[in-house]
N, C-alpha and C positions, 0 to 999 in steps of 0.2 A: 521473723522466725522461719516461716517457710522457704525463704530464699536460702537460709543457712542449712536447712534439712536437705534441699536439692543439691546444694554445694558439697555437702558432706558426703551424700550419696554418689555423687560423681567422682569425688576423690577415692572413695573406697571401691568403686567399680574399677578404676584404673588400676588400684593396687592390687586387686584378687589375683592370685597365682593364674596366670593365663591358661595353664594347661587344662583348667576347667572349662575353657571357651564358653562361659555362660553369658556372653555378650555377643552382639551382631557386630562383626569386624568388617570394614571397609576393604575393597579390592581394587587394585589399580595394576592393569597389565599395560606394561611397556613393550611393543612388539616392533623389533625394527625389521627393514627389509633387505635381505641380501648382506646382511653384516657377517663378516667372518669372525671365527674364532680368535684369530690371530690380530683382529683390528682394534682390540679394547686393551687399554693399559693393564688392568688387573689379571688379563689371560696372557700377558707376556709381550705386549707392544709398548715400546718406550718411546715412540716417535710421533705418535697421535696422541693429544690431549683429551683425556675422557675422565675428568675429576669426578664427575658426579656419578657415573656408572660405578667408578672405582670406589666411591664413598659408600654406595650402596652395598657392595661386598665388604667393605670393612665395618660396617655396622649391621652386616647380616650373613648370609651362607654364598659362597661360591660353588657351583655345580660345575665339575670338570668333565662329566660324562652324560651330559644331557642331550637327548636327541629329538630331532624333528622327526615327524612320521613320512616326509618326503623331503625330497631334495629341490623341490620346487613349491612355489607359492599357493596356488589353488588347492591341491590335495593337503598341503601342510595345514593352512589355516583351517580347513574344513575340520581336520583331525583335533585340532587345538581345542575348538568351540564345541564338539560333540564327544570327545574322549574315544573315538572310534577310528580304526585304520580307513583310509579313504576306499580300499578294497571292498568294505562293508556298506559304505555309503554311496558307492558309484562315483565319487569324486577322485576318479584317477583317469590319466589320460589314455588312450587306446591308439596311439599313432605318433607321427612325428610332432604334432603340436601338442605340448606338454602343460599348457596352462589355457585358462580361458583368455582369449586374445580380442574379443568383442563384447561390448557391452549389450549391443542388439541382437541377442538371440536367446533362446529359451534354456540356456544352460544356468544350473545355480543347485545350491545345496538343497537338496530335497526337503519339501516342506513336512515330510513325516519324520525328520530328524528333529531331536531336540537339543536345543542349544544351550551353552551355559548361561546366557542372558535370559532365556525363557525360565530356567529353574530359578535364577536369582529373582526374577518376576514374582514368582509364586511364594517366597520367602520374604516378600515385601521390600524388596531392593528397588532403587531408582537404578535405571542402568543407561549407559551412553557409549557409543562407538564414535571415536574422533579419529579420520584418517582412512586408511585403505581398507576396502571390503573385498573385492575380487571373489566373491561368491554368489554372483548372479544379481539380476534386477527384475525382469519380467519374465514370466512363466509360459503364458498362453497367447497373450496380445500386449501391444504398447499400453502401458498404463495399468497393468493388474498389480504391479508392484509385489508379487508374490514372495520374491526372494531378496527384497529391500531389507536393510538392516531394521527398520522400524516394525516390519513385519515378522523378524526374526527374534524377537525379545529384548530389541533396545529402545527405550523411550526417548532417545536423543541420537540423532546422527547428522554428523556434519563431515565430510569426506569425500575422496573420489571412489567412485562405485566400482572401477575396474583396477588397473595399476598404472604406475608411472610408466611411461613409455619414451624412449630415445626421440621419438618423432615430436615430442613437446619441446624440444629444444630450441626450435627456431634456428639451428644452425645448418639444416639440411640434411642431418642424420635421420637414418631409417633403419627400423628393426628388421625388415624384410632384406634391405640390401646390405646388411651385415652379415645375413646367412646366405643371400645369392646375390653377389655383387654383380652378375651378368643378367639381372632379370630381366632388364628392358631390351636387352640385346636377344634374350631368348624369346621373348614375347614377339619383338620385331621379325625374329627369324621365322617362327611358327605362321605369323601372319603373312608373311612374303610367300612360304612353301604353299600354304592352303590357297591363297590366291590364284598362284601360278597353275595350282593343280585343277582349280575350277575352271579356270579358262581354258585349259587344256581339254577338260572334259567337254566342255562347250564346242571347242573347235572342231573335236573329232565326233561330235554328234552323240555323245553317251547321255547328255543331260540336256534340258532345254533352259533357256533364261530364266524362266520362273522358278524352276527348281534350284538354279545357280545362285539366285537373289535369296532364297529360303536358306540354302546350305551356308552362305556367306554370312547371314544375320546370325545363324546357329553357331558358327565357328568364331564370330567377333564378339558375340555377348559375353562370355567368360573373359575374354581380355579387356573388354571395356570394364566389366565388374572389377578386376584385379587391379588395373591402373586406377580406377576412381577409388578403390577402398584404400588402397595401400599410399596413395597421394593424400589422403585426408584423415589419416590415423588420429591426428590431434584433435580434430573437431569431432570426429566420430565417437571417440573414446575418452576425450578429456572433459569428463563430466563431473562437475562438484555439486553435490547436494546438501541442503540443510533441510533435515527430515526429508519429506517427499518432493520437495521444491528444488528444481534444477536452478541452481543459481549462479554458474559460471560455466562458459562452455566457449572455447577451450580454456583449459586452466592456465593461469599466471603461475608458472611453477616457481619462479623467485621467491614468493613471499609465502607459498604453502606451509612450509613447517612452522613458519611465525604464526601463521593463523591457526594452526592445529594447537599451538601452545595456548595461544589465547582462549581458544574454544574451550579448551579442558579446563582452563582456570575458571572460566564461566560457568561451566558446570559444577565445580566445586564450590564457588560462591553461592550458587542457588542451593546446595545441599547444607550449608552453614544455616541457611534460613528456614529449610523445611525439617532439618534434623532426622533425614532418612539415611539409614546405612545405603551405600552406593557399589555398584561394579562400574568401573571406568576402564575402558579399553582404549589406549592411545596407540593407533597403528601408523607408524611413522612412513613417510615417503621414501626417506633416506634409508640404505643408501642405493636404492634401486636407480638406474639410469632413466631419464636424463638427470645430472647431477646440478642442480640449481641451489643457490643459496642467498640470503640477503648479503648486500655489499659488504657488510663488516666482517663477515666470516671468510669472503673470497681472498684466496692468496696467503692466507695465514696459517697454513698447516704445511707440512713437509712432505704431503702426498697429493699435491694439486687438489683438484676440484673433489675427489673421492674424500680425501682427509678433511676438506673444509666441510663437506657434508656431514661426516661424522661428528666434528666437533660443533656444528649447528645443532645436531640432534642432541648431544649431550648438553648443549646449554639448555634447550628446552625442557629436557627432564630436570635439570637443576632448578628452572622456573617454576615446574610443576610442584616439586618436591617442597619449594620455598611456599608454595600456595597452601600446600597439605598443613604444613606446619602453621601458617598464619591463619588458617580457618579452623585449627584445633584438630585435625584429623591425624596427624603424623604419627601419635602414639598407638592408635587404634585401626591401622591400615597396613595390609599386606601389600608389598610391592613385588612384583614379579617382573623382571627384565629378561628377555629373551631376543632371538632372532627366528625369522620363518624358515631359514635354510641357511646353507654355508654361503661363502662370497662367490661371485662369479668371476672365474679365473680367465674366460674368454673374451670379457666384455672389453671393447675398445672404443674410443672416440673417432670422430670423423677424420682427425689428422693422424690417426694410428696410436695414440696415447693409451695407456692403460687406465681402464675405468672400473677395474675390479679391485678385489681387496685380497686379503690373505687368511687363508685356514691353518696356518703352522700351528702344530707340528703334523698336522694330519695331512692325508693324500687326498687330492681331487677337491671338487667344489659344487657349487650350485649345478644341478641337473646331472650331477655325477651320484646316483643313487646307492650303490653297493659300497662305495668308499666313505669314512667317515667324515671327510672334509665337506661333503655335501649336506651332511645331516647332523654333525654333532656342533652345538652351537653355544656361543658365549651366554652364560645364565647366572643370574644372581637373584636371591629372595632375601627381603628384608621384612620382619614383622617383629618390631619391639616387644619385649616382654614374653613373647610366645616362641620366638627361635633365638638361638644363642647368636652372639656377635663374633665376627670375624673366623668363621669355621670354614672348612672346605669338604665337600662331600665328593668321593671320587666313585661312588657307587654308580651303575647304570641306572638313569631314570630318562623319561620321556616326557615331551610336552603334553601328550593325552593324559600324564598322570595328575596335571593340574586340575582337568575336568573333575575328577572324583575327589581330589584334594579340597579344592574350593567349594564344591557342593557339601561337603562335610563341614568346612568352617562356617557357612553362611546358613546351615540348618535346613538345606534343601533334601531333596529325596533323587538318589541315581536311578534312572530308569530300569526296570527289572524286566521289561519285555524284549530286550536285545541284548547283544553281547557289547560290554565296554571294556575296551582293551587299557584304559588308563588304570591304575591302581592308586589308592590313597596313600601319599608317600610323607604325611605328617609325622607318623613315628618316626620316621628316617630323617627328617629334616630337623626333628627335636632331639635327635641321638638318644632315643628311647630304644631303636633298632640301629643295627650295624651293618645291615645287609640289605640289598636291593630286593623289593618285593617281586621282582620279575625274575623267572629263571630263565625265561626264553623272550626274545624281541625278534620281530620278524621285518624285513626290510624289502620294499617293493619298488619296481620301476613300471609305472603304470599297473598292468595285470600280471606282470612277472615277479615272482618272488625270487630275489636274487641272493640274498644273504639272512643268516639266523645268528643271532647273539646269544650266547649261553653263560651264565653265571651260577656256578656250582654252588652248594651250600657250603663247601669247605675250601680253605684257600683263599687266595687274592685274585687269581686269574679270571680273566674274561675272555672267552673264545669267541671266535667268529668264523664261520663257515661260509665261504663266498662261492657261488656257482655261476656267476655272470659278472663279467666287468665291462666297463665303457671302451669303446673302440678309439683309444687314445693314438694320437700321432706319435711317431717314433721317438723315444727318448725324452717324451713330455708327458705330464699329468693333465693334458688339455685335449679337447675334443676339435674334430674339424668343424667350421663354421662358428655359429653363435654358441651352441649348447650341445650337450650330449643328447642323444636319443634312445628311447626304450627300444626302438626297433633295430637298432645298430649296435649290438653287444658282442662280446667274445665270450663265449662259454667255455666254462672251466671244468674240464672233465679228467681226472676226479676234480671235486671242489677243492679250493685253497682253504688251508686251515691256518688262523693267525692267534697268536697270544697277545691281545690288546694291551695288556698291562706292561709287557716288556717290548713289544713292537706296535706303539699306537699309530706309526705312519704306515704300517700294513707293507713292509718292504720286503719282509723275509717269511714266507709262508713255510710253514712247518710239515716235513716229511712224517707222515702217520701211518703208512701202509704197513710198515715192518715194526710198529711200536704198539703192542696190545693196548696199552693203558690210552694211549692217544687215539687208536681206533675205536675204543670203547666210548670216549668222548663224541666221536664223530657219528657213530652209530646212535647215540642218545639224541644228538641234534636233528639226525635223519628222521627219526622216529617222531621227534616234535614237529617237524615239517608236515609229515604225514598227517598227524592228528589236527595241527594247526589248520591245514587245508580241508579238512571236512568241515569245520566251523563256517568256513567262507563261502563253501558251495561253488556255483557258477554265477559270478559276479556279472553284472551288466554297466558298462560305463557309460557315464553320462556327458563324456567329453571325447565322443569320436569326432573324427574329421568333419563330417557333414553336419553334425550338431553345433558344432563350434563355429560355422561360418557365419558371416554377416548377413541379417537378414533386415532389409530395408523399412519393412513395414513394422520393426521393433525399435526404429532408431529414435531415440529421445532427441528433442531440439527445441531450445528456447527461441523465441522470436523468429518463427518461421517467415520467411525462408532462409533468413541469414544464419539461423542457428548460432547465434553469438550473444553472449551477455557476460556480465562481470558482477561479482559479488557485492552489492551495494553496502553492506556491512562495512566493508575496507576501502570504499572509495577514496576516503580522506588520508588513507595510510600512505606515508612517504618512506620509501626505503632509502634512507640515508646514509 
């Protein structure tokens, strides 16, 4: 008799109108890396196969105006997890290096920030992060793990602590050489000039041999540092952790996405046994370079290894979705799929082939902060019974909104002691409201506020005022080198005004000086910028050049001194 009562209660629970939200929903976040708006079938691509992402949209909602908080991964991911602009958390670059490039430094998401996972734990959720972190490791010394995911609210972690890098490809490709192809020649030239100068100073008697040796050591030390570091990026940064244990160094990239899928499924199977609601973030390595996949995906797409990586990620999503259904979670789980920023347009492989994607129909891409190609990302949300099926929302929303929205769904509490930039968009997703809760959105490159977006109460237009643009190559929407820089920009005076509804590609700025109604719009946006800046104050970047440098005493290493190990859990896996 008791069995039938429990069974009946379960059925009733599933049939109760979901708007009441009187149950604990599970949350799964699929976060792609560098995936462009135009790389997904349901967002207009008809040459790359993404059936599982497309199915999520068919069974849920497609967001066509969904924005990342930054056009590069470290600040973007910090914003997603905290609901706060990177300018408020200090997780913004203040120089030419726009992301955290080393695991061995003291840079990370401040421990004073409250993450979505930490709030979920207070609501009795089991939490997991599988995949890329890129928000720090150690804070004060090697091994303190202050920024590690397990100390930021996640009960389980399996993933790469930094980011996928071209140096992991074993093809001779290097991130540094992509940006500075003459790096070694430059180092050699500096060495020769310095050495000849020291010899000359000794010859003319201006310095003695002892001082000459000291100056030589001072001169050569940074060169040795740079050459050593940039020739060992795979070993220094290719760090795969299971919880607090470093299980692989350097990472075997070909099987990484497969392992992320399997670890995600394992976590779901454990939840079937303990009957806990859960928050699981699956943060894929795809489609960040280096682009490596299982053999069965290689050469299968129409877009080389970039397309192969997309299709492998989509397949992994399908496997996880099947596991959700198998373990009985499918109807009580909200799925949120998005990308951390736009596709990387400047990315090329060692042979000159394109390793980047498409942000069509928008201008620009990864590391292009003011233009939508860098921050408007392909996004779908599925929540059976709570959200309608097969719908499209064109209103401006942002990834930070998911912080407030998910906190509400799981019965958590949004922190009241700080500014939260994300809004609860559940009413919009349920079509109880038809307008974005954001009147203004602000877009930064590092510490520079480069653009503001305005959604008026009336009409359909979304306006964008741009005061700075990337320093593009003539006739192209690409920057020089590997990526755009916050320190190399073209100021727009007066600022450019776009109607994004009629001109999503930002090709035709509107003249507003002689138009009173348009000037009124610009004036309102200018006032909003001024008011917003008052709430930010004078922020301090945690990602300055010197803070981001590699620190040997922070360096993790398994099996010292070789710093080499492989994940024993998958030692018998054969990539056939």
